[in-house]
Backbone bond lengths (Angstrom), bond angles and torsions (degrees), N, CA, C in turn:
res aa  C-N    CA-C-N  psi(-1)  N-CA   C-N-CA  omega(-1)  CA-C   N-CA-C  phi
1 X - - - 1.465 - - 1.524 110.57 -
2 X 1.318 115.82 147.15 1.456 119.78 174.46 1.528 109.52 -68.41
3 X 1.326 117.66 155.76 1.471 120.37 177.81 1.526 111.24 -59.06
4 X 1.316 115.79 147.07 1.458 121.71 179.67 1.521 110.63 -98.70
5 X 1.311 115.66 152.37 1.455 120.69 171.80 1.523 108.11 -62.56
6 X 1.309 116.83 144.64 1.468 121.17 -179.06 1.520 111.20 -57.22
7 X 1.330 117.10 -34.94 1.467 120.32 -179.13 1.526 111.37 -62.33
8 X 1.336 117.50 -34.82 1.470 121.39 178.02 1.522 109.78 -67.27
9 X 1.323 116.67 -45.66 1.463 120.84 179.55 1.526 110.47 -61.42
10 X 1.312 116.20 -44.23 1.461 119.66 -179.25 1.526 111.71 -65.71
11 X 1.326 117.72 -34.26 1.459 120.92 178.37 1.521 110.65 -67.59
12 X 1.329 116.56 -42.02 1.465 120.61 177.14 1.526 109.83 -63.68
13 X 1.327 116.44 -42.89 1.465 120.47 179.35 1.516 111.55 -62.87
14 X 1.329 116.80 -35.26 1.459 120.94 179.14 1.530 110.95 -64.80
15 X 1.322 116.61 -36.37 1.470 121.01 -179.81 1.526 110.70 -74.55
16 X 1.327 116.63 -52.34 1.464 120.10 -176.33 1.523 112.90 -75.63
17 X 1.327 117.07 -17.82 1.460 120.00 178.93 1.517 113.12 -107.28
18 X 1.329 116.73 17.11 1.465 120.61 179.64 1.525 110.71 -53.42
19 X 1.316 115.93 138.84 1.467 121.11 -175.16 1.517 112.70 -56.39
20 X 1.331 117.13 -45.60 1.461 121.46 -175.44 1.526 113.44 -95.08
21 X 1.334 117.15 -44.04 1.462 121.10 -170.13 1.529 114.08 -103.64
22 X 1.320 117.21 -5.02 1.462 119.53 -174.70 1.513 114.43 -86.40
23 X 1.326 115.27 -171.59 1.459 121.87 177.30 1.526 110.34 -63.78
24 X 1.317 116.36 153.60 1.459 120.00 174.18 1.525 108.84 -82.13
25 X 1.334 117.04 164.67 1.464 119.81 178.11 1.521 111.24 -62.90
26 X 1.332 117.26 -35.09 1.468 119.94 177.38 1.520 111.10 -65.49
27 X 1.341 116.78 -38.71 1.465 120.33 177.98 1.521 110.52 -65.95
28 X 1.320 116.79 -40.95 1.473 120.60 178.79 1.522 110.10 -63.18
29 X 1.333 116.46 -45.50 1.473 120.57 178.77 1.522 111.36 -58.48
30 X 1.334 116.00 -45.67 1.465 120.34 -178.83 1.528 111.66 -64.15
31 X 1.327 117.12 -42.62 1.457 120.66 -178.25 1.523 111.70 -66.68
32 X 1.327 116.91 -42.78 1.468 119.90 179.70 1.526 110.75 -64.21
33 X 1.339 116.19 -40.39 1.465 119.54 178.78 1.526 110.86 -66.59
34 X 1.327 116.42 -41.30 1.463 122.06 179.72 1.523 111.74 -60.74
35 X 1.327 116.01 -35.54 1.469 121.46 -176.81 1.526 112.76 -95.29
36 X 1.335 116.35 2.38 1.470 121.64 -179.32 1.523 111.65 57.13
37 X 1.340 115.49 42.15 1.462 121.61 175.87 1.520 107.54 -106.09
38 X 1.318 116.92 129.64 1.459 121.34 -177.47 1.529 110.66 -57.01
39 X 1.337 115.51 131.87 1.461 122.11 -179.49 1.523 109.02 -94.95
40 X 1.328 118.97 113.48 1.474 120.77 -177.50 1.524 113.41 -62.58
41 X 1.318 117.18 -26.86 1.468 119.12 178.52 1.521 110.59 -70.49
42 X 1.323 117.22 -40.57 1.463 120.90 177.64 1.518 109.96 -63.55
43 X 1.329 115.82 -42.83 1.463 120.11 179.81 1.523 111.05 -63.68
44 X 1.336 116.60 -40.70 1.461 120.81 -178.92 1.518 111.06 -68.40
45 X 1.337 117.22 -39.09 1.469 120.51 -179.51 1.521 111.77 -66.91
46 X 1.333 115.53 -27.98 1.462 119.25 -179.92 1.522 111.64 -70.93
47 X 1.327 117.03 -16.62 1.458 121.37 -176.24 1.528 113.21 -100.42
48 X 1.328 117.58 -1.68 1.462 119.56 179.21 1.522 109.92 -112.59
49 X 1.317 115.68 164.45 1.458 120.60 -179.57 1.520 110.46 -66.98
50 X 1.325 118.04 147.30 1.467 121.78 178.64 1.526 111.21 -53.71
51 X 1.305 116.35 138.00 1.464 120.60 178.96 1.508 113.96 95.16
52 X 1.328 117.46 -14.74 1.462 120.91 179.32 1.539 109.77 -85.31
53 X 1.314 115.31 140.85 1.463 120.43 -177.86 1.519 110.07 -97.42
54 X 1.332 116.08 131.83 1.453 121.32 178.29 1.525 108.83 -89.80
55 X 1.319 116.52 117.15 1.468 120.84 179.53 1.521 109.36 -85.53
56 X 1.316 115.19 106.81 1.458 120.96 179.35 1.522 107.25 -145.42
57 X 1.315 115.82 115.85 1.463 119.29 -177.61 1.527 110.27 -64.28
58 X 1.318 115.60 157.37 1.471 120.13 178.48 1.517 110.67 -60.29
59 X 1.315 116.33 -40.80 1.460 120.38 179.74 1.525 110.79 -61.20
60 X 1.336 116.71 -47.19 1.463 120.05 -179.34 1.524 111.05 -68.08
61 X 1.313 116.38 -33.63 1.475 120.22 179.52 1.520 110.60 -62.10
62 X 1.323 116.22 -47.23 1.463 120.40 179.33 1.523 110.74 -66.89
63 X 1.323 116.16 -46.03 1.457 121.26 -177.59 1.528 111.45 -60.17
64 X 1.321 116.62 -49.25 1.468 120.03 -178.27 1.526 111.13 -64.73
65 X 1.336 116.15 -37.71 1.465 119.41 -179.84 1.527 110.86 -64.36
66 X 1.319 117.04 -44.90 1.465 120.53 -176.09 1.524 112.41 -75.41
67 X 1.328 116.78 -36.31 1.468 119.40 176.18 1.524 109.97 -66.07
68 X 1.342 115.63 -42.04 1.461 119.70 178.53 1.519 112.35 -63.04
69 X 1.322 116.28 -40.36 1.470 120.14 179.20 1.525 110.84 -66.75
70 X 1.315 116.78 -38.23 1.467 120.57 179.35 1.523 110.89 -65.26
71 X 1.322 116.63 -41.06 1.466 119.84 177.96 1.519 110.70 -65.78
72 X 1.306 115.65 -36.62 1.466 120.90 -177.22 1.516 111.85 -71.10
73 X 1.326 116.99 -39.27 1.475 120.91 -174.90 1.520 114.07 -99.96
74 X 1.325 116.61 -19.54 1.458 119.58 -177.88 1.517 113.64 76.10
75 X 1.333 116.67 12.88 1.462 121.55 179.55 1.534 109.76 -133.28
76 X 1.341 114.83 167.87 1.470 119.94 176.72 1.517 112.31 -99.24
77 X 1.335 116.20 16.04 1.464 120.17 -176.89 1.528 112.65 -59.22
78 X 1.316 116.44 -34.17 1.457 119.71 -177.71 1.519 112.23 -60.53
79 X 1.328 116.19 -43.74 1.470 120.17 179.59 1.524 110.44 -63.84
80 X 1.349 116.88 -46.50 1.450 120.17 -179.76 1.516 112.21 -61.16
81 X 1.301 117.16 -45.31 1.461 121.30 -178.84 1.524 111.05 -66.97
82 X 1.323 116.87 -37.03 1.469 120.07 -179.52 1.530 110.15 -66.03
83 X 1.322 116.38 -44.37 1.467 120.10 179.30 1.527 110.21 -61.95
84 X 1.322 117.67 -46.72 1.462 120.92 -178.90 1.520 111.70 -62.62
85 X 1.329 117.07 -39.12 1.465 120.14 178.89 1.526 111.14 -69.04
86 X 1.336 115.44 -41.26 1.466 119.67 -178.71 1.517 112.07 -70.17
87 X 1.337 116.84 -27.39 1.464 121.06 -174.41 1.524 113.22 -106.98
88 X 1.317 118.26 17.91 1.467 121.29 177.50 1.532 108.91 -58.25
89 X 1.319 118.50 121.68 1.474 121.72 -175.80 1.515 114.18 -52.76
90 X 1.334 117.90 -32.33 1.457 120.56 -178.10 1.530 111.90 -62.10
91 X 1.325 116.63 -22.82 1.470 120.34 179.41 1.520 112.91 -79.09
92 X 1.331 116.36 -6.51 1.466 120.10 -175.05 1.532 111.66 -123.20
93 X 1.332 116.62 30.83 1.458 121.14 -176.49 1.520 111.94 -54.35
94 X 1.310 118.12 -42.69 1.461 121.71 -179.16 1.530 111.87 -111.02
95 X 1.335 115.21 20.11 1.468 119.52 -179.03 1.533 109.36 -135.70
96 X 1.309 116.21 53.40 1.465 120.62 -176.34 1.526 112.43 -60.46
97 X 1.325 117.08 -38.20 1.458 120.02 -178.36 1.524 110.82 -64.25
98 X 1.330 116.35 -40.17 1.466 120.61 179.01 1.523 109.78 -64.17
99 X 1.333 116.32 -43.66 1.463 120.83 179.65 1.517 111.21 -59.43
100 X 1.338 117.62 -48.46 1.461 120.80 -177.69 1.523 111.44 -66.40
101 X 1.334 116.59 -39.73 1.463 119.87 -179.22 1.525 111.04 -64.66
102 X 1.333 116.70 -46.66 1.470 120.02 179.59 1.527 111.22 -65.17
103 X 1.322 116.44 -40.27 1.464 119.89 -179.95 1.522 111.01 -60.31
104 X 1.324 116.13 -44.60 1.458 119.76 179.49 1.511 112.47 -61.67
105 X 1.325 116.91 -44.69 1.461 120.39 -179.51 1.524 111.36 -66.25
106 X 1.330 116.42 -42.08 1.463 119.47 179.38 1.525 111.46 -65.55
107 X 1.322 116.80 -38.18 1.468 119.25 -179.32 1.521 112.48 -67.98
108 X 1.328 117.01 -27.24 1.468 118.50 173.58 1.521 109.99 -60.17
109 X 1.334 115.70 -43.41 1.465 120.57 -178.38 1.530 110.76 -74.13
110 X 1.323 116.23 -47.61 1.462 120.41 -176.20 1.525 112.37 -63.72
111 X 1.326 116.54 -31.51 1.460 118.95 -179.60 1.522 111.92 -62.61
112 X 1.328 117.26 -23.53 1.471 120.40 179.83 1.525 111.80 -71.00
113 X 1.348 116.88 -16.27 1.469 120.88 177.22 1.530 110.06 -119.65
114 X 1.338 115.56 27.08 1.469 122.78 175.39 1.525 113.03 60.19
115 X 1.336 115.82 38.63 1.458 120.52 176.45 1.521 109.59 -126.39
116 X 1.330 116.10 161.69 1.451 121.49 -178.96 1.516 109.83 -148.52
117 X 1.335 116.25 136.75 1.460 121.31 173.83 1.520 107.69 -89.30
118 X 1.332 116.51 114.00 1.453 121.11 -175.73 1.533 110.88 -80.94
119 X 1.329 117.61 166.30 1.471 120.72 179.09 1.527 113.84 -58.92
120 X 1.349 117.60 -24.58 1.467 119.51 179.21 1.520 112.51 -83.01
121 X 1.340 116.59 4.53 1.458 120.53 177.18 1.512 114.67 85.58
122 X 1.319 117.71 5.72 1.458 121.80 179.66 1.531 110.33 -102.67
123 X 1.326 115.92 149.10 1.460 121.44 179.33 1.517 109.41 -91.11
124 X 1.321 115.74 132.77 1.466 121.43 179.93 1.523 109.76 -127.82
125 X 1.327 115.75 160.64 1.466 120.92 179.91 1.523 110.73 -84.29
126 X 1.330 115.82 143.94 1.452 122.35 172.32 1.523 109.00 -97.95
127 X 1.323 115.79 160.07 1.463 119.69 179.20 1.523 110.66 -63.25
128 X 1.328 116.16 -40.87 1.470 120.08 -178.68 1.520 109.52 -145.08
129 X 1.315 115.41 152.03 1.455 120.96 178.93 1.528 110.94 -79.45
130 X 1.316 116.04 150.45 1.464 120.52 174.07 1.526 108.39 -74.47
131 X 1.324 116.40 138.75 1.460 120.29 -176.73 1.524 113.13 -108.06
132 X 1.322 116.76 -20.61 1.457 120.67 -178.83 1.524 109.59 -127.45
133 X 1.339 115.49 165.94 1.463 120.16 177.98 1.525 110.23 -59.93
134 X 1.326 117.04 -41.59 1.466 120.56 179.81 1.525 111.12 -60.51
135 X 1.326 116.79 -42.02 1.458 120.09 178.94 1.520 110.94 -67.24
136 X 1.321 117.68 -36.40 1.458 120.97 178.55 1.517 110.67 -64.03
137 X 1.323 116.03 -42.85 1.463 120.38 178.87 1.522 110.06 -64.93
138 X 1.331 116.14 -42.38 1.462 119.93 -178.65 1.525 111.00 -63.61
139 X 1.327 117.56 -41.89 1.451 120.78 -179.62 1.523 111.45 -70.01
140 X 1.326 117.90 -31.01 1.464 120.70 177.50 1.514 110.08 -64.78
141 X 1.337 116.42 -35.08 1.456 120.04 173.25 1.506 115.03 73.38
142 X 1.312 118.35 21.34 1.467 120.08 179.45 1.523 108.47 -125.47
143 X 1.316 115.94 124.72 1.457 121.31 -174.28 1.520 112.54 -62.79
144 X 1.325 116.85 -30.28 1.462 118.86 -179.53 1.519 111.79 -60.97
145 X 1.320 117.82 -28.21 1.460 120.94 178.01 1.530 110.40 -63.69
146 X 1.328 116.40 -45.30 1.456 120.60 179.17 1.517 111.07 -68.32
147 X 1.327 117.38 -35.18 1.468 119.95 178.80 1.522 110.59 -66.15
148 X 1.325 116.87 -37.12 1.468 119.59 175.66 1.521 110.20 -63.57
149 X 1.330 116.23 -42.39 1.462 119.83 -179.22 1.520 111.01 -62.55
150 X 1.340 116.07 -35.50 1.459 120.40 179.55 1.527 112.95 -82.32
151 X 1.342 116.12 0.06 1.459 122.18 -178.12 1.532 110.61 55.89
152 X 1.325 114.46 47.54 1.461 121.06 -179.28 1.527 110.18 -62.55
153 X 1.318 116.68 143.16 1.461 122.22 -178.67 1.540 109.51 -56.93
154 X 1.341 118.01 132.43 1.472 120.29 -176.99 1.522 114.29 -58.95
155 X 1.335 117.49 -25.85 1.456 119.67 179.54 1.526 111.75 -65.89
156 X 1.326 117.30 -27.09 1.469 120.07 -179.44 1.523 109.83 -66.77
157 X 1.336 116.01 -53.90 1.462 120.86 -177.20 1.522 111.31 -68.24
158 X 1.321 116.76 -28.94 1.465 121.26 179.59 1.518 111.50 -53.58
159 X 1.313 116.62 -38.81 1.466 120.49 -174.11 1.525 114.06 -89.86
160 X 1.335 118.24 -13.87 1.474 118.16 -176.17 1.519 112.79 -135.44
161 X 1.333 117.82 21.50 1.470 120.76 -176.73 1.531 111.75 -58.61
162 X 1.322 117.16 -48.60 1.465 120.16 -177.31 1.522 111.29 -61.66
163 X 1.334 116.72 -40.44 1.465 120.96 -178.89 1.528 111.05 -67.57
164 X 1.335 116.83 -36.86 1.456 120.45 178.01 1.523 111.00 -64.87
165 X 1.315 116.53 -43.32 1.452 120.22 -178.60 1.522 111.68 -68.23
166 X 1.328 117.00 -28.99 1.467 120.56 176.30 1.530 111.66 -84.23
167 X 1.343 115.50 -2.91 1.461 122.47 -177.95 1.523 111.37 59.54
168 X 1.322 116.31 37.45 1.455 122.00 177.28 1.525 108.22 -98.38
169 X 1.330 117.12 85.31 1.463 121.46 -176.46 1.522 111.99 -60.95
170 X 1.330 116.34 -36.39 1.459 121.86 178.88 1.529 110.51 -55.78
171 X 1.324 116.52 -54.46 1.464 120.34 -176.94 1.526 112.39 -76.68
172 X 1.325 117.65 -29.37 1.463 120.04 177.80 1.520 110.50 -62.97
173 X 1.347 116.37 -43.58 1.464 120.51 178.68 1.521 110.56 -63.32
174 X 1.319 116.65 -45.38 1.467 120.53 -178.78 1.517 111.34 -62.30
175 X 1.332 117.29 -48.23 1.469 120.80 -176.82 1.521 111.70 -67.39
176 X 1.326 116.77 -36.97 1.465 119.68 -179.70 1.522 111.17 -64.72
177 X 1.332 116.72 -41.82 1.471 119.85 178.25 1.517 110.37 -69.61
178 X 1.316 117.64 -41.77 1.466 120.33 176.61 1.529 110.19 -58.52
179 X 1.333 115.38 -34.29 1.452 120.15 -175.96 1.513 113.81 -61.27
180 X 1.328 117.19 -39.93 1.462 118.62 -176.88 1.524 110.94 -69.14
181 X 1.323 116.94 -32.55 1.463 120.32 177.51 1.530 110.54 -75.66
182 X 1.325 115.94 -33.73 1.459 119.75 174.94 1.526 110.20 -64.15
183 X 1.321 116.30 -39.71 1.468 119.92 178.26 1.524 110.93 -63.02
184 X 1.326 116.68 -42.91 1.461 119.98 179.82 1.523 111.26 -62.94
185 X 1.323 117.61 -41.00 1.464 119.75 177.17 1.518 111.15 -63.85
186 X 1.331 115.79 -41.31 1.457 119.64 -179.81 1.515 113.50 -64.36
187 X 1.332 116.85 -34.67 1.464 120.67 -176.98 1.527 113.36 -85.75
188 X 1.329 116.77 -18.46 1.469 119.01 -175.85 1.522 113.66 -116.39
189 X 1.318 117.39 -18.15 1.455 119.97 -177.26 1.517 113.57 84.75
190 X 1.318 118.03 5.57 1.461 121.28 178.90 1.527 110.14 -68.90
191 X 1.342 115.47 154.11 1.459 120.37 176.88 1.537 110.42 -114.21
192 X 1.323 116.28 6.65 1.459 121.22 -176.49 1.527 111.01 -87.97
193 X 1.326 116.32 179.14 1.455 122.02 179.80 1.524 108.90 -147.08
194 X 1.326 116.64 164.42 1.448 122.06 175.18 1.514 114.44 58.70
195 X 1.341 114.60 -141.39 1.460 120.04 -177.79 1.512 113.30 -60.90
196 X 1.339 117.06 -34.66 1.467 120.04 179.36 1.525 110.70 -63.61
197 X 1.323 115.80 -39.97 1.470 120.25 178.29 1.522 110.47 -65.41
198 X 1.320 117.57 -44.20 1.459 121.84 -179.41 1.531 110.20 -61.21
199 X 1.330 115.65 -45.00 1.470 118.98 179.93 1.519 111.34 -63.88
200 X 1.321 116.83 -41.71 1.456 120.14 -177.64 1.526 111.63 -65.63
201 X 1.316 116.63 -36.21 1.468 121.01 -173.98 1.526 113.23 -88.53
202 X 1.353 117.45 -38.17 1.458 119.78 -171.27 1.529 115.46 -110.05
203 X 1.344 118.79 -13.66 1.464 119.81 -176.36 1.525 111.50 -59.00
204 X 1.332 115.88 139.14 1.466 120.68 -177.05 1.525 111.97 -132.25
205 X 1.311 118.62 0.65 1.458 120.82 179.43 1.528 109.77 -75.35
206 X 1.299 116.39 105.17 1.463 120.98 178.74 1.512 114.13 75.84
207 X 1.329 117.40 8.19 1.462 120.40 179.58 1.527 109.01 -150.76
208 X 1.310 117.15 152.15 1.459 121.02 176.34 1.531 108.30 -80.26
209 X 1.333 118.42 124.59 1.470 120.21 -177.84 1.525 111.66 -70.18
210 X 1.311 115.33 154.02 1.466 119.35 176.02 1.528 109.26 -68.79
211 X 1.317 116.42 -43.58 1.459 121.92 177.41 1.521 109.08 -121.11
212 X 1.331 116.23 132.45 1.463 120.60 -178.23 1.523 109.63 -129.42
213 X 1.327 115.81 133.62 1.454 120.98 178.39 1.525 111.91 -72.91
214 X 1.338 115.74 -20.13 1.466 120.37 -176.41 1.527 108.45 -158.33
215 X 1.308 115.81 -166.70 1.471 119.79 178.05 1.521 112.05 -76.02
216 X 1.336 116.26 -14.88 1.481 122.73 -179.36 1.534 111.90 58.91
217 X 1.317 115.00 28.94 1.466 119.71 -176.69 1.528 113.22 -88.39
218 X 1.326 116.98 -8.08 1.465 119.91 179.38 1.517 109.66 -128.70
219 X 1.337 116.00 164.36 1.453 120.21 179.16 1.530 111.17 -63.82
220 X 1.329 116.95 -34.52 1.459 120.76 179.45 1.532 110.91 -64.24
221 X 1.346 115.05 -42.93 1.457 118.89 179.95 1.525 111.30 -68.44
222 X 1.318 116.49 -37.78 1.457 120.36 177.80 1.530 110.77 -67.17
223 X 1.335 115.78 -37.10 1.461 120.45 177.71 1.523 110.71 -64.67
224 X 1.320 116.58 -38.84 1.462 120.38 178.39 1.526 110.44 -63.19
225 X 1.328 116.69 -43.94 1.461 120.86 179.31 1.535 110.66 -61.86
226 X 1.320 115.94 -45.59 1.466 120.30 -179.84 1.530 110.83 -65.31
227 X 1.329 116.17 -40.53 1.454 119.78 179.03 1.514 112.19 -63.51
228 X 1.320 116.11 -39.42 1.464 120.20 179.57 1.527 110.16 -65.57
229 X 1.316 116.40 -39.63 1.461 120.23 176.54 1.529 110.46 -59.71
230 X 1.325 116.45 -42.66 1.459 120.26 -179.60 1.529 112.16 -66.31
231 X 1.341 115.97 -36.71 1.464 119.88 177.66 1.533 110.16 -61.36
232 X 1.329 116.01 -47.36 1.463 119.96 -178.94 1.526 111.48 -64.33
233 X 1.310 116.04 -41.16 1.472 119.12 177.94 1.526 110.80 -65.35
234 X 1.328 116.37 -37.27 1.458 119.94 178.70 1.515 111.90 -65.35
235 X 1.322 116.76 -41.43 1.460 120.45 178.27 1.526 110.68 -63.17
236 X 1.323 115.30 -41.53 1.466 119.81 179.73 1.529 110.40 -63.62
237 X 1.327 116.28 -46.55 1.455 120.19 -178.14 1.512 113.16 -67.47
238 X 1.329 116.66 -36.59 1.462 121.03 -176.33 1.525 112.53 -76.54
239 X 1.328 117.15 -38.23 1.458 120.19 -173.58 1.530 114.64 -115.02
240 X 1.311 117.09 -48.37 1.474 118.98 -174.63 1.523 111.59 -65.99
241 X 1.312 118.95 -55.03 1.462 121.21 -178.42 1.524 111.96 -63.37
242 X 1.325 116.00 -45.40 1.463 120.43 -176.95 1.518 111.33 -63.60
243 X 1.319 116.66 -47.18 1.453 119.67 -176.07 1.521 112.30 -69.78
244 X 1.317 116.70 -30.51 1.455 119.82 -179.47 1.519 111.45 -66.06
245 X 1.327 116.87 -37.19 1.457 120.42 -173.70 1.523 114.17 -94.10
246 X 1.337 117.59 -7.47 1.464 120.99 177.99 1.519 110.36 -109.76
247 X 1.315 116.91 144.74 1.448 120.39 174.82 1.519 109.43 -75.35
248 X 1.315 116.42 156.91 1.464 119.78 179.07 1.525 110.31 -62.22
249 X 1.338 117.08 -39.32 1.464 120.35 -179.17 1.523 110.64 -60.07
250 X 1.318 116.45 -42.13 1.461 119.80 179.98 1.522 110.84 -67.90
251 X 1.331 116.75 -42.94 1.460 120.02 179.64 1.522 110.74 -62.72
252 X 1.330 116.30 -44.78 1.467 120.26 -178.48 1.520 111.57 -62.76
253 X 1.333 116.56 -31.89 1.454 120.37 -177.92 1.525 112.16 -82.76
254 X 1.343 117.35 -44.12 1.454 120.96 -173.53 1.533 113.40 -87.17
255 X 1.323 117.68 -42.51 1.475 120.25 176.97 1.519 108.95 -153.09
256 X 1.319 116.18 79.44 1.463 119.16 -179.20 1.528 111.26 -64.34
257 X 1.315 115.50 151.24 1.464 120.98 178.02 1.526 108.06 -91.59
258 X 1.311 115.75 111.71 1.466 120.76 -178.64 1.521 110.57 -75.35
259 X 1.325 115.80 166.21 1.465 120.37 176.13 1.523 110.91 -59.09
260 X 1.327 116.59 -41.76 1.467 120.40 -178.84 1.526 110.94 -64.00
261 X 1.324 116.98 -42.01 1.464 119.36 178.95 1.524 110.67 -65.60
262 X 1.318 116.44 -42.06 1.463 119.68 179.84 1.516 110.86 -63.46
263 X 1.337 116.71 -42.47 1.466 119.60 178.03 1.528 111.02 -61.77
264 X 1.336 116.56 -40.14 1.456 119.92 177.47 1.518 111.39 -62.78
265 X 1.336 116.20 -43.65 1.462 120.22 178.98 1.525 111.16 -62.84
266 X 1.318 117.07 -47.31 1.461 120.30 -177.25 1.528 111.43 -67.05
267 X 1.317 117.18 -33.31 1.465 120.12 175.84 1.526 110.57 -66.68
268 X 1.338 116.17 -40.10 1.469 120.17 177.03 1.521 110.51 -64.35
269 X 1.334 116.80 -42.50 1.463 120.46 178.18 1.531 111.06 -64.36
270 X 1.331 116.16 -34.06 1.469 120.10 176.98 1.526 110.23 -61.29
271 X 1.334 115.80 -43.81 1.462 120.45 178.13 1.521 110.41 -63.81
272 X 1.331 116.82 -39.38 1.464 120.48 178.88 1.524 110.69 -63.18
273 X 1.312 117.05 -42.33 1.470 120.53 177.92 1.530 110.50 -63.34
274 X 1.318 117.20 -37.17 1.462 120.22 177.81 1.533 110.82 -63.45
275 X 1.335 116.51 -38.91 1.464 119.67 176.79 1.530 110.87 -64.23
276 X 1.312 116.71 -41.17 1.464 120.01 178.36 1.524 110.32 -63.80
277 X 1.334 116.58 -35.57 1.469 120.12 178.07 1.531 111.58 -55.68
278 X 1.324 116.95 -37.26 1.461 119.27 -175.05 1.523 113.38 -93.75
279 X 1.323 116.80 2.18 1.463 119.56 178.73 1.520 111.44 -67.35
280 X 1.316 115.38 145.88 1.463 121.90 173.94 1.524 108.39 -100.17
281 X 1.321 116.38 133.27 1.460 119.35 176.23 1.521 108.23 -87.51
282 X 1.319 116.45 114.82 1.468 121.04 -173.59 1.522 113.61 -96.45
283 X 1.334 117.84 -21.50 1.459 120.40 178.79 1.524 108.68 -160.62
284 X 1.312 116.65 170.90 1.455 121.72 177.98 1.523 109.85 -105.82
285 X 1.294 117.08 159.29 1.460 121.71 178.80 1.529 110.61 -80.03
């Protein structure tokens, strides 16, 4: 492979060396040794007194190792081999979600240099490189990438992460809508669902609502509360009820949920979660 721009190497290192979701230091050590790539942490520890700890983040460890190897060899083979070794499918037998998430993030970066990490864990060439962020997301082919770019509310992905990674739009839509009602039950103690839950939690006609978007002291504020109730009921009626009573095969055949529709739904749910974030709890059930 031709040498890579440092920014590409650093982006890959940021993904694989992520503090929470990335490789462990032991995994990084094993992979570098397996590929005969100099480990900067080992080199640094050799220069300090015994017992002293070398502070080197996982991201910097990977980045320095791959940049150093590229300078030494004059090629980008080290980066390609490291990614393929780290992403070997056999290492993710019981961690499918981790595999899909990392693959999507890596493909966003690799697409900028006309490369792609295939499902078999091997890197292949693309016809053309992605030139914009939108093209990078599209080539990665994972909806979670676009949701991150849109800064989607974490509660949305919390309820449908597995379905998104499996690219099951049918179940992702259902779980995401179920999630907002599950959140409302958890925060209020209600045992209801759908329109009954919305009425119990947000109704303000002649009663103090459990959750209020505002003081409800003006017609505008009351209209906002009523409108929000209608939005939630509409989402439930359009997706939750329909999807529950139809099989996925029937939905996929008669009116499949496209990526664009799912993104629109999840973005709307993100806004709904943001509204719930600012609600004031005025009483208990």
